MARMI-470372 format. One record per residue: x, y negated, z of N, C-alpha, C, O in turn. Coordinates in steps of 0.05 Angstrom, whole numbers, plus 5000, padded with zeros to 4 digits. Layout:
<pts>
XYZXYZXYZXYZ;...
</pts>
This chain:
<pts>
501750245000500050005000501849755000503749735015;501049554983502649314982501549125003499249045002;503249045021502448875043503048585036504548525018;501848405052502348115048505248055052506447885038;506548195071509348145077511048225053512948075045;510448455040512148545018511748364994513648304979;509248264990508848074968510347814973511647704955;510347724997511647475005514647505000516047314990;515747745006518647785003519447834974521647774966;517547934957518348024931518147814909519547834889;516547604912516147424890517047144898515446954902;519647114899520846844902521746754875522146924857;522246494871523246404845525846544838526446604815;527546594858530146714853529846994842531447084826;527847144851527447414842525847414815526347584798;524047234813522447224788524247154764523847244742;526246974769527946884748530846984751532746834748;531047234759533647354763534847444736534047344715;536647634737537947734713535847824692533747934699;536547784667534747864645535248154637537448234631;533048314637533248594629531048634608528748694614;531848594583529848614561530848774537529948734515;532748954542533949114520534149414527533049584512;535449474549536149754555533749934560533950184559;531449814565529049984570527950104544526450294545;528649984521527450064496529050264480531550234477;527750474471528950664452528450554424526150524416;530550484409530250364383528850564364529750794362;526650474351525050664335526550764310525850974299;528550614300530050694277532550854284532951074273;534050744302536650874310536151104330537951274334;533851114342533151324362535251334384536051544393;535951094394537751074416537250814431536050634420;538250794455538150554470540750404468542950524467;540550134467542949974464543449824490541649794507;545849724493546649564516547749294506548349274482;547949104524549048844516552148854515553449014528;553248684498556148654496557248554523556048374535;559448664532560648574557561948304553562448214531;562548164576564047914574566747944561567547774546;568048164566570648224554570248244523571848144508;568148384515567548414487566948144474567848084451;565447974488564847704478567347544472567647424451;569247554492571747404489573447514466574647364451;573447774463574947894441573847814414575347744395;571247814411570047724386570447424381570847334359;570247274403570646984401573546924391573946744376;575447084400578247054392578447094362579946954349;577047294351577147354323575947124307577047034286;573747024317572446794303574146544304574246394285;575346494327577046264330579446264310580046064298;580546504307582746534287581746474259583246354243;579346574253578246524226577746234221578046134199;576846094242576445804240579045664233579145494216;581145744248583745624243584745684215585845504201;584445934206585446014180583845884157584945854135;581445814163579745704141580645434131580145354108;582045284149582945014141580844794145581444564142;578444874153576344674158576944534185577744664204;576444274186576844124210574144054223574043984247;571944074208569344004219567644264222567444424203;566444294245564744524250562044424261561944274280;559944514248557244454258556144714270556044924257;555344704295554344934309551344924311550144734319;550145144302547245174305546445194334547345374348;544845004343544045004372541945224377539545164382;542845464374541145704381542745854401544145734418;542546114400544246274418547146274410548846404423;547746134388550546114379552345934397554745974397;551145754411552745544424554545654446556745564448;553745854463555645954483558146084469560446034479;557746234448560046354434561746134421564246154422;560545934409562045714397563645564417565945484412;562545524441564045374462566545534471568545414478;566245794472568645964478570745934457573145894463;569945944431571845894409573045624411575445594407;571445424417572445144419574545124441576544984437;574045254463575945244485578545384478580745284484;578345614464580745754455582445594437584845574440;581145464417582545304397583745054410585844964402;582344944430583444704444585944784459587844624460;585945014471588345104486590745154467593045134475;590145204442592245244422592944984408594444974388;591744764418592344494407591344464378592644324362;589244604371588144584344586244344344584244334360;586744144327585143904327582743944308583043934284;580343974320577944024305575743844315575743754338;573743794298571443624305568943804305568243934285;567643814328565343994332562843824335562843614348;560643914322558043784325555943994329555544174313;554543984352552444174359549744044351549043824360;548244184333545844064322543444254324543744494320;541144144330538744294333536644184314536043944314;535444364298533244284280530844484285531144714279;528644384295526344564300525444714275525144594254;525044974278523945134256520945104253519945124230;519545064275516645034273515944784258517444594258;513544784245512744544230512644294248511644304270;513744084238513943834253512343624238512643584214;510643484252508843284239510543064227510042974205;512542964242514242744233517042794243517542834267;518942794224521742864231523342614240525742634246;522042384242523442144251524842174277527242104279;523542274299524942294324527442474323529442424336;527342674306529642864303531942714290534242734299;531442584267533542444253534742214270537142184271;532942064283533841844300535641934322537441794330;535142174333536742274356539642304350541342304369;540442324325543242354318544642084312546942084304;543141864315544341604312544941484339543341504358;547241354341547841214366546140954366545140864346;545840844390544040614394544840384375543040254363;547340334372548240114354547340154326546639964312;547440404316546640464289543640444286542640354265;542140514306539140484305538340194303536540124288;539740024317538939734318540139574295539339344291;542039684281543439534260541639464237539739614231;542239244223540839174199542439274175544939274175;541139354154542539434129543739184116542738964118;546039224103547239004089545738944064544039104055;546238714052544838634027545338844005543538913990;547838944004548539143983546939403988545939523969;546739484013545339734020542339704013541139894003;541239464018538439424011537939423981536039533971;539839303966539539303937539639583926538139653909;541539743937541740023928539340183935538440353919;538240143959535840283967533440213950531940393941;533139963943530939883926531239993898529240073885;533639983888534240093861533640393860532440493841;534440533881533940823883530940873884529941063872;529540713900526640743902525240703876523440853869;526040503860524840463834525540693815523840773799;527940783816528841003799527341263804526541403786;526841313830525541563837522541543838521041743839;521541293837518641253840517741283868515341333873;519541253887518841283915517941013927518140803915;516941033952515940803966518040683984519040824002;518740433980520540293999519240024005517339933991;520239894025519239624032520339424012522039473996;519139184013520138963996522838874008523338904032;524638783991527338694000527238504024528838524043;525338314024525138124046524438264072525438194093;522738464071521938624095524238794104524738814128;525738904085528039074092530138904107531539004125;530438654099532438484112531738434141533538414158;529238434148528338374175528338624193528638594218;528138854181527839094197530539214205532539194191;530539344228532839504237532839774223530839864212;535239904223535440164210533340364220532140504203;532940374246531040564257528140514247526640694242;527540254244524840184234524440264205522340364197;526540234189526340314161526240614159524740724143;527840744176527741044176525041144184524041334171;523741024204521041104212519041064190517241224185;519340834175517540774153517740994132515641084122;520141074125520541284104519541554114518241704099;520141614139519341874150516241904152515242124148;514941684156511941694157510841774130508541854128;512441734109511441784082512642034069512242084045;514042194085515142444074512942654073511642714093;512442774050510442984048511343234063513743284065;509443384074510243624089512043814074513743944086;511643834048513344014032516243934032518044104027;516843684038519643584038520943614065523343634067;519343634087520543644114520943924124522143964145;520044124109520544404117521144564092519944514071;522944754094523744904071521645114062520145204079;521645174037519945384027521245654035523645684034;519545844042520546104050521646244026520346274005;524146344029525446494007527346694019528246664042;528046904004529847114014532546994022533446794011;533947134041536547044050538547014028540046824027;538547204009540347183987540146923971542146803963;537646843967537146593952537946353969538846153959;537546363995538346154014541346114011542345894010;542846334011545746324009546546213982548446043980;545246293960545946203933545545903929546945783914;543545793944542945513940544045333962543345093963;545645443979546945284001548845083988550545153972;548544833996550344613986550344593956552344543944;547944643943547844623914547344343903547244303879;547144153922546943873913544143783906543743543900;542143963906539443883900538243733924538643803947;536743523918535543353939532943243929532743153907;530943243947528343133940528542833940530442713949;526442703930526242413931526442303959527842113965;525042433978525042344006527842374018528742194032;529142594012531842634023533742414012535342314028;533542353987535342153975534941873987536841723993;532441803992531841544003532741524032533941324040;532141734048533041724076536041734078537241594094;537341894061540341904061541541634054543641564065;540241474038541241214031541141024055542940854059;539141064072538940894097541040984118542040814133;541641244118543541354138546441374129548141464143;546941284104549441334091551941254108553841404108;551841034122554240944136554141004166555640874181;552541184174552441264202554641474208555641604189;555241514233557341704240556641994232558342144223;554042064236553242334230553342394200554142604192;552642194184552742224155555642254146556242414128;557442094157560242114150561442384158563042504144;560542494182561442754191560542964171562143134163;558042964163556943164145557843134116557543314100;559042904110560142864083562843014080563743054058;564043074103566543234102565843534099563743624110;567443694085566943984084566844094113568644034129;564944264119564644364146563844664146562744764126;564444794168563545064173560945044189560644884208;559045204182556545224197556645484213556545704202;556745454240557145674258554445754270552945604282;553846014266551246124276551746394288553846514286;549646504301549746774313548746984293550347114279;546147014291544847194273543747034249541946864253;544647074225543346974201541947214189543047364174;539347234197537847474191535947424168536347514146;533747284173531847224152532646984136531846954113;534346814148535246574134533546324140534046114129;531446354156529646134162531045904176530645674169;532645964197534045754212536045624194536345374195;537545774178539545664160538245484139539245264134;535945574127534645404107533645144120533744934107;532645154144531744914158534044724162533744484157;536244824172538644654177539544524151540144294150;539644684129540544584104538744364093539644174081;536144394099534244194091534743934106534743724093;535243944131535843704147538443574139538643334138;540443744133543043624124542543434100543943234098;540643514083540143354059538943084065539042904048;537843044089536842774097539042594106538742354106;541342714114543542554124545542484101546742274101;545742674082547642634060546742804036545843024040;546942694013546142843989548343003978548043133957;550643013992552943153980554443314001556943314002;553043464019554443624039555443884027554243994009;557743964037559044214028559744374052561244284069;558644614054559244774078559545074071558545164050;560745214089560945514088560045624115560245484135;559245874115558145994139560146154154561846294143;560046134180561546304199559546404219558346254233;559246674220557146784237557847044249559647194239;556547104271556847364285555747584267556947794264;553447534254552247734237550747594214549247404219;551047694190549547594166548247834153549648024146;545747814149544148044140544148084109542048104097;546548094098546848174070549248354067551048344084;549248534048551548714044554048554036553748354021;556348634045558848514037558748204039559348064020;557848114062557447824066559947664061559847444050;562247774069564747624066565547564038567147394033;564347704018564947653990563247443978563747353955;561147353992559347153981560746883982562146814002;560446723962561846463960560946263982562446083988;558646313994557646134015558646214043558246064062;560046434045560846544071563846524075565446624058;564646404097567446394104568246644118570346764113;566546734137567146984152564647064168563246904179;564247324169562147444186563347684201564647854189;563047694227564047924242562648174233563948384231;560048164228558548394219556548304197555748074195;555848504180553848454160551948694157552048874174;550348694136548348914133549649184131548449384139;552149194121553549444118554549554145554949794148;554949374164556049454190554149404213554949364236;551549394207549549324227549649524250549449454274;549849784244549949994265552349944283552149984308;554649884272557049824288556649574305557549564328;555249374293554749124308553149184333553849084355;551049334331549349394354550649604373550349584397;552049794361553250004377555449904395555850014417;556949694387559149584403558049424427559449374446;555449354425554249194446552648964433553748824416;550248934441548448734428549248454437549948404460;549148274418549747984423548047884447545647914446;549347784467547947734493546647464497545547414519;546847274478545947004483543446914469542646684470;542147104456539747034441537446944460536747094478;536446704456534246594472535046544501533346494518;537646554508538546534536538846244544541146144545;536646104548536745824556538245794582539445584587;538346004599539745984625542745974621544145824634;543846134602546646134596547445904578549745804579;545645824560546245594543546345344560548045174556;544545324579544645104599543044854592542944664607;541644864569540044634561538144724539538344944528;536244544532534444594510533744324498534344114509;532344334475531544084462528544054464527044234458;527743814473524843764476523943554456525043334454;521943634440520843464420518243344430516243494433;518143084435515742954443514542804419515442844396;512442644424511142504402513042304389512942254365;514742184405516541974395519542024400521241874391;520142244414522842294422523642584416521942764415;526242624413527442894410530042874426531942734418;530143024448532542984464533443254477531843444480;535943254484537143484497536643464527537143254539;535543674539534943674567536543894580536244134574;538343814598540044014612538544134636536843994648;539144374643537844504666538844364692537444354712;541244254690542344094713540643844717540243764740;539643724696537943494698535343554712534443404729;534143784705531743874719532243934748530643854765;534444074753535144134781535543884797534543864820;536943684786537543434800534943274805534643144826;533143284786530643134788528943224811527643054824;529043484817527343584838528843674862527843834879;531343584865533043664887532043554913530543354914;532843684935532143604962529143604968528043454984;527743784954524843824960524544004984526044194988;522443944999521844105023519644315016518244274996;519444515032517244705029517944965016516345075000;520245075022521145335011519145555019518345705001;518445565044516645775053513845745040512545945033;512945495037510345445025510345534996508345654987;512545494982512645574954512545884952511245994934;513946014970513946314970511146414976510246614965;509746284994507046375001505246334977503446494971;505646114962504046054938504446274918502546374906;506946364913507546574894506246834903505346994887;506246884929504947124939501947114934500747314927;500746884938497946854933497346884903495247004895;499146784886498846814857498847114850497247204833;500547264863500647554858498047694867497147874853;496947604889494447724898492147664878490547844872;492147424867490047354847490447514822488547624811;492947544814493647704790492547994793491348104775;493148104817492348384822489248414824488048594813;488048224838485148244843483548224816481648364813;484448054798483048014773484148184750483448144727;486048354757487248544737488248394712487748484690;489648174717490748024694492948174679493148164655;494548334694496648494681495348694663496248744640;493148824672491849024655490648894630490649014609;489748644632488648504609490848454588490348484564;493148364598495348314580496248574566496548574542;496648784581497449034569495349134550496049254529;492849094556490649184538490649054511489649164492;491848814509491948674483494448764466494548694443;496248904479498648984464498049234448496549414455;499349244424498949464406501349654406501149884398;503649554414506149714414506549834442506949694461;506450104443506550234469508950154486508650104510;511450154475513750084492513549794503514549744525;512249614489511849344499509749344521510049204541;507649504517505549524537506649614564505849504585;508449814564509549914589511749734600512349744623;513049574582515149394590514149164607515349084627;511849054599510648824613509848894641508349084645;510748734660509948774688508848514700508648314686;508248524726506948294738508748044738507747824739;511348084738513147854737512847694712512847444712;512447824689511947684664509447514666509247294656;507347634679504847494681505047254700503947044694;506547284722506847064740508446834727507746604731;510446904712511946694697510146544678510246304675;508346694665506446574647504546394662503946174653;503546484685501746324701503046064710501745854710;505546074718506945834726507145634703506745394706;507745744679507845564655505145444650504845204645;503045604652500345514647499545284666498445084658;500145324692499545124712501044864708500044644712;503644894699505244654694504144504669504044264669;503444664649502444544624499844394630499244184618;498144504647495644374654496044104666494443914662;498144074682498743814695500343634678499943394677;502243754663504143584648504443704620506643804613;502343694604502443814577504543664560504843424562;505943814543507943714525510343594540511943444528;510743654565512943554581515343734578515043964571;517743634585520143794585520044014605521044234601;518743964628518644164649516844394640517344634647;514644334626512944544616514344714595514144954594;515844584577517344724557519444904570519945124560;520744804591522744964605521545224615522745434612;519245214628518045454639517045644616517145884619;516145524594515445694571517845834560517646074554;520045694556522445814545523446044563524346254553;523246014589524046224608522146464606523046694606;519546404604517646634601518346784576518347034576;518846644554519546774529522246924530522547134518;524146814545526746934548526647214560528247384553;524647264577524447524590522847724574522347954582;521947644550520547824532522548014518524947974521;521548214503523348394489525348234471524448054457;527848304472529848164456529148194426528148404418;529747994410529148004381530948214367529948394354;533548174370535348354356536848524377537848414397;536948784374536348944349533549054347533049204329;531748984366529149104365527548994341528148774332;525549144332523849034310522448774319521748754343;522148584301520748334307517948384319516948234335;516748614311514048674320513948704350511748664362;516148774363516148804392515648534406513948514424;517248334398516948074411514247944404513047814420;513447984379510847874371508548004386506547874392;508848264392506848394408506748294437504648284449;509148224447509248094473507647834473506147784492;507947674452506347434450503347494449501647374462;502747704432499947774428498647854454496247794459;500147994472499048084497497947854514496147884530;499247614511498447394528496447204515495647004526;495747264490493647104476491047144491490147364497;489746924497487246934511487546924542485546904556;489946944552490346954581489646684593488746664616;490146464579489446194589486446184596485646084617;484846284577481946284582481246464606479446404622;482546694607482046874629482646744656481046764675;484846604657485746474682483646254690482946244714;482846094671481145864677478345954686476845794697;477646204680474946294688474846424716472646474726;477146474728477046604755476146394776476846164773;474746484796473646294817475746134831475345914840;478146254835480246124850481845914834483845804844;481045874809482845714791483345434801485745354802;481345284808481845014818483545004843485144824847;483145204860484745224884487745274877489545174890;488145444857490845504848492245254837494545204842;490645104822491744854810492644664832494844544830;491044634853491744454875494244564890496044404897;494244824894496544944909499144914892501244864903;498844944866501244914849502244624850504644574851;500344434849501144154850502744094875504643924874;502044214897503444164922506244294923507944214939;506644504906509144654908510844634882513044744882;509944494862511244504836514144404837515844514824;514644194852517244064852519344254863521544284852;518744394885520644574897520944824880523144934878;518744904867518945134849520745074825522445224818;520344834813521944754790524844734797526644814782;525344624821528144594830529444874833531644914824;528045054846529245314852529645474826531645624824;527745454808528045594782530445484767532045634757;530645214764532845094750535445154764537545204751;535445154791537845204806538945484802541345524798;537145684802538145954799539245994771541146154767;538145854751539145874724541945744722543745854709;542245504733544845364732546945514747549245514739;546245634769548245794784549046044769551446114770;547246164755547946404739549746324716551646464710;549246094704550945994682553745924693555745984680;553845804716556445724728558045974734560445984728;556846174745558346424751559246564726561446664724;557546564706558246684680560546544667562446664657;560446274666562546114654565246144668567346164656;565046154694567546194710568846464703571346474699;567246674700568346934693569446934664571547034659;567946814646568846794618571446654616573346744602;571646424629574146264628576546414640578846364631;576046584659578246744670579246944650581547044653;577647024631578447224611579747094587581247234572;579346844582580346714558583346724555584346784534;584946674576587846684573588846954563590846964549;587447174570588247434561587647484532588647674520;585947314520585147354492586847184473586647214449;588447004484589946824467592646944460594246824445;
</pts>
């Protein structure tokens, strides 16, 4: 029998958001075996190989995809810095999901001085000439003279058709073939003319390596390539990745180096699965897209914002009460009942549901906030890992929680739960962010202790 005391002891933020176990439970349906994560020693060994390839490539500029690639890239960056290799690194994030207006994203890469600057007379003349040539919409020269760069950028972004702001879905092979091919839409050319003399445009005008983890379907790569075209119409890059899902990837003209490809996929997974996919706790930050802003939010920032909150025992009692409500209304059974994949159905437990409930309650109070996105990212992080498992597993995890919001809002205790959460949210957010930052600190300390042995 589950007692109140055992519930109180079992569901603290520290235990709910402890180590991630979302791989070894699953028997892979194709390989008919269970996989494990790559060890820290293995990570450093692979990082050493990638760092050497970066050095041998001759490229001085590296753009890192702000996905699960960033922890591996930072290890490579540290290794190359210790070897006194002078390189320029830029970590960039471009949302894959449809975005109503890309202005906040583009503006986020401009320094304040560049946002407030006015275009020169020559820049305005060239922009107007380009607009007439392409048949695009620009302001009158007199209006352009009065506007700051950010205002002109917003004007143009408001008029970008949806087809220009997101890439068309196409096979990975075609994405590779058309990488840096120089094609640019009318919208891209006009925006690039406004951003031409900014630091980010100058950076991307130099040949660069695009560093990623898994280039599987090509969707993230195609999105990034699309955004690059808004900064410069003449970017030239090659790919450096942990895994690229085409045969003989290293022979493709768009690829500088891949540790693994479609021919060595079994070896890639057998040696240990890439451990940073969706790991917002080890990455240490995420990007929050609001209606007018796009910014990087560190977990340390969240921890500091809610630091020194009182009520540790009260928060633990609230989580225990949440567990009682979950059990009484059979919310776990409802989630499992919506799942179609048996291994996913048995994988989901009450901790997944409680994490979801915390996100739901935060979203109800602070919809579209960074704190709500933080809790959603963590809930998602504890779902079945994407690679090497079939995509259907993680999608089935999502499917299981469809409709749970309505289920929660219909229970008699709902309003009471909302009030109790409001009283405890600050200490809960602090403790969740704190346990994540402490785990990242411990991991980084261990990784850095291994780096000298890999050089």
